[in-house]
N, C-alpha and C positions, 0 to 999 in steps of 0.2 A: 504493500500500500504506500503510495507516494504521499508525503506530507509537505506540501509546497509552502514556502515562506518567502521566496524571492519573486519579485513581481516584474512582469512585463519585459520590455527590452532593455530598459536602463534603470528602473527604479529599484529601491531596496528597502521596502517597508515590511514590517513584521506585524502580524495580527494574531491575537488569540481568537480562534474561530470556534465559537461555542455553538453546539447544536442541541436542540431539545426535541425529542420525539413524543408523539401523542397519538392516541386513538380517540377521536371524537365522532359524535354522530351528527352528520350533516345530511339533510334529506337529499337523496338521489332522485332526480327526475328524468324519466325516459322521454327522449325527444322522438316523435314519430318520424319515420323516414318518408321522403317523397316517393310517389309512385314512379318506379323506374325499372327497366329491364336489366340494369347493371347489378351483377350478383354481389358486388362488394360495396354497395351503397352504405353510407354512414361513416366511412373512413376519412382520414385527412380533414378533420373539422376545423373551422375557423369561426370565431365568435367576436362580437363587438357590442358594447353598451353605449346607448345614446346619452351623452353627458347632459343634454338639455332635459331629458326625461329618462332617468335610469330604469324606469319600469319597462322601457322599450329595449329589447335585445334582438339581435339578428345573428344568424349562423348559416354557414354553408357546409356541405359535405359532398364527397364525390358520389356520383359523377356530376350530377346536376341538381343536387338538393338545396332548397332554400327553406329555412326554418325561422320563425319569428314568434316573439312573445310580447305581450303588452302588460304583463303582470309580474315582471321581475324574474321570469323563468319558471314560475309555478306551473304554467300550462303553455303549450306550444301548438302552432299550426305549421304545416309543411306543404310545399308545392314544388313542382318541377320547373326549374328555370329553363327558358328557351331562348334561342338566338338563331338568326339565320346563318351565323358563322359557326354554329355548333357549340355545344358546351361539353368540354372534355376534361373536367377535373381541375385539381389544384386550386380550390376556392380560397379566396382571401377576402374577408369582410372588413369594411371600414365605414365609419360614420364621421363626417366632418363637423365643424363647430356650428354649422347652420342646420344640422340634422339630416343632411343628404346621405343616403345609404349607397354604398358602392359594393358591387360584387365583381371581383376580378376572376377570370378563369382562362384556361387553355381553350383553343378552338380546334374544330375539325371541319373546315369549310370545303364543301363538296366542289365548289367552283375553282379551287386552287389546290392546296395540298394540306395534309394532316399536320396539325400543330405549327402552322406557319405564322401565327400571331397570338398575342395575348389580349383578350377582350375586357373592356371595362363597361359594365352596365350599371346604371344608377337609377335611383328612385327617390322621390321626396315623400313617398307614402310607404308605410311598413307592410302593406298587404301583398307586396311582390309584383307590382306593376312596374316593370323596369324598362329603361330605354332600350333602343335597338342595339346599341353598343358602339363604342369607339375603340381605337387601338393605335399604338405606334406602328409605323409603316412596316409591312413584312419585308423580308430580304430574300425574295425568290422562294425557293423550297426549303430554306434553312429552318431548322426546328427552333422555336422559341419556347423555353421551358422554365419552370420553377421561379416564379416572380414573387417579390415581396414589395410592399408599398408603405410609405410613411406620408403623413399629411402635416403641412405646416399649420400650427394651431391658430395662427392669426390670419394668414392670407388664404388658407385652404388650398394652396398649391399642392399638387399630388406628385410625389417622386417615386418612380418605379425602377427596380433593378431586376435582372434575370440572367439566365444562361442561354447563349445562342450556340447551337450545334451546327457545324458545317453539314454533317450527315449523322443523325442519331444512330448509335450502336455500331458505328463504322470502326473497323480496326485499321483502316488505312492511315498510316502515319501522317499523310498530308491533310487529313481532316482534323479539325481542332474545335475546342469549345472556348468561348470567351464570355466575359461579363459585360452586359449592356445596360444602358441608362436612357430613360426618357422621362419627361415631365409634362404635366398639364397645368396651365394657369387659369383655366376657365371651368373648374369643377367637372372635369372629365369629358368636356365636349370635343376637344382636340388635343393632340399630343405632339411633342417636339420630335424631330428626326432622331431615331435611335443613335446613340453614341457608344462606341466601344471604350470602356474605361479600364480594362485590364491589358497591360502590355504583354504579359505572359499568359499563354493559353494552357489548356489541358487536352486530353484525348476526348473521344466521343463515345466512350464505352459506359458512361454513367456510373462510374465507380471512383475509387480513391484518386485516380489520376485525372479526373474531370474537375474543372473549376465549377463549383456549385454552391448554392445556399447564400446568394448575395442578398443582403438585407440593408436597407438604408435607414438612417436615423439622423435627427437634427440635434447638434450639440450646442456649444456656446456660440454666441454671436452669429447664429443662423448657419453655422458650418454644417455642411452635408457630408456625413461619413458613411461609408459602405464597407462592410466586411463580408468575407466569404472564405471558403476552404478549398483545398485542392492539393496537387502534388508538392507544392512549396510550403504547405502548412496553412495556418490561419492568416489571412491577408487583409490589408486595409487600403482604401482610397479615400481622398478627401477633396471637396470643392468648397470654396469660399464665396462663390457667386451663383448658387443654385444650379450648378451643373454645367455652366458655360465652359469653365476650365477646370482641370484636375491636376493633381501631382504628376510630374513627368512619368512616373511609374509607381505601381502599387508597392506598399511596404509590408514586409513580413512582421507579424505581431509575435507569433510563437509557433512551435511545432504543433501538429495535430497527431499525437502518438497513436499509431495503429491505423491512422486514416479515418475518414468519415463513414466509409461503408462497413458497418459493424454487423457481425454475426451474433445473434442472440438465439439460443435454442428455442424452438417452437414458433419462431416468427419467420414468416416468409422472407422478409427482409427488414432490417432496421438501419438507422443511420444516426450519426452524431452531428448533423448539420448545425451550424451556429445560428443563434438569434441575437440580434443587436437591438437594444432599446435605449432610450434616453430619458432622463429626468427633466420634465418641463413643468414641475410643480411650483416653481418660484421659491422653493425652500432652500435650506442650506446646501443641498447637493444639486441644485439646479444646473443643468447642462452636463451632468455626469453621464457618461456612456457606460453601458453594461453589456458585456459579451458573454453569452451562455452557450455551452455545448456539452457533448458527451464524448468520451473516448475510452479506449481499452489499453491505455498506457501501462496499467497495472497487470495486464495479461488478458488473454482472450476469454477467460472465465470471470472477469471482473470489470464491468462497465460502470463508470462513475460520471457524475455531473459536476461541471466546473464553471467558474465565473471569473472574468477579468473586469476591471473597471478603469476608466480614464477620465481625468478631470481637465484635460487640455486638448480635447478634440482628437484624441488618438495619437498624439505626439509621444506620449508615454503611457504604459499600461501597468496596472498593479494587480498582482495575482500570480498564478491562478489559485483560487480558493475552492476547495471541495465543498459542494453544496450538500450532498447527501451524507448522512451521518454514520452509515455502516462502516465497519472496519474489517470485514472479511470478504472473501471472494463471492461475489454475487452480482446481479445485474440491476442497474438503474439506467433507464434509457428513454428515448423519444421526449427529451425535455423541451419545454417552451417557457418563455419568460415574458412578463409584462410589468409595467410600472403604473401604480395608481397615481395619476397626475394631480390628485387632490392633496396628497401628502408625501409622495416620494417612496412609498413602500414598494418593495420588490415581491412579486408573486410568481412562483414556479409551479408547473405541473409536470409529472413524469410517471412512467411505470416503474414498479419496484418489486423485487423478489427476495428481499432481505429477511423476511419472516419465516422462510421455508428452507427445507433441507437442500443442500447443493444438488443440482440436477432437476429440482422440481420446476414445473412449468407454471405453477400458480403465480398469478400476477395481480398486484394491487395498484391502485392509483394514489399518488402522493401529491398533496398540496404543501408547499413550503413558502413561508413568508419571512422576509428580512425587513425589519423596521429601522435598520441603522446602516443601510447602504452596503450590505454584504459582509458585515463583521460577525453577526450572529444570525442563526436560522432557527425557526420553529417548524418542525416537520410533522405533518399529520396525514394519516391514512384516511382518505375520504370515500373510497369505494366501500359499499356496505358488505361486500363479500369478494373474494378473489375470483378471477376467471382464468381459464386455461385456453390459450390460442391453439390453432391448428397450423402447423408449419407449411402445409401445402396451399393455404388460402391467403391471398393478398390481404394485408391489414393496414396498409397506408404507411406514410412516412413521417407524420407529425401529429401532435395534439394541439389544442388551443386554450387560451385563457384570456379573460378580460377582467378589469377591475376599475372601479370608480367610487370614491368616497366611502370606502369600506365594504362595498358590495363586490364580491368576487365570484366570477362564474367560469370555472374550468369546464372544458368540454372534451369528451373522449369516447372512443368506441370500445366496446368489450365484445368478447366472443364466448358464447356458451353453446357447447355441442355443435360447433361449426357455424352457428348463427350470429351475425353481427348486429348489434344494437347500439344506439347512440345515447349518451347520457350527459347531464350536468349535475352539479351539486349546488345547493343554495347556501352559500357562505356569506354571512353578514357580520362583519367584525364589530359593528356598532351594537349588536344585540347583547 
């Protein structure tokens, strides 16, 4: 087990990293799946809370599920999202400061080619009446995949980053993957010409040597920071002018031990892709960037969750700090992180097997909160019972979590006897 105390690429801070574990009873609410012919519906969920009215929640799940609640997540309605460009997974849900709902997804446009664009559909109503869709310009038949988005809290400008494949799943060394960027300054009506922001590429095999997991976040003084992972480790780019110009080349933050393509027993596939978030609460840690990921640096039988943070827009990083509290070989994986922008609290959700004997496939869902910027953590099992996945069935690549003013809504799929269902937990820290 690694015990990290040296931080980032140049800093040398030491922290006493306290962790508290608990088993509390939070009501688990099953979210109905949208009608779909897709056999793995309910995986790869994304969730957002409307800060203007926290009773309004929206979520997406593959392949084309849209879910919404008007009572804080106690009850849900679901419908199938449709687009003439096709809806083909990787849902990302966002709500801006004016209450506009965004559903970003991959496309499968019959008139062109599969996965040739990333589509943004928006709605000013929660009932699922979405726009026809906008998108950054396609690049011929090149595949555009795994997008993430951040929204400027004052201007509502949308910033999107993703991976472009010359030819998906190609083993040709002439084919590469790169990180791309585009923005919208009119609430999703139009998008800027996509710009490549990674000097160094990866292969197209969608594995450790592919550059993937690009996530944007807004740091201090409106700096736009993007992180991702790939053959060179965890990387960073930065723009000080909303994406017009970038650093001459990306910078390495730290190694990604064992790579991001993780093998977890019983899971069809798992990954340790990073999530980048920023504190925009206006508090003492305002502008701090937090980078969260999983890796198997402690061995293939020991997956752990880690955190780095930066107070200077990624110039220096402090960490890594281990988030999960277990100290033996077991698996914690598919981590996701958000910041409660009302107070700066960090909230994580991930799968965990630490309660069970080595080799057990029983899996719990963990919610972890840090109220001091990642110095101490309070870890709680929130799933009412463990589930056991089936290794031959696709189960998605990530979980989701949203938080506002002490209302926390993680979202995850579980699998029981091969059947996938979608869930949230009603966590209200003010109660």
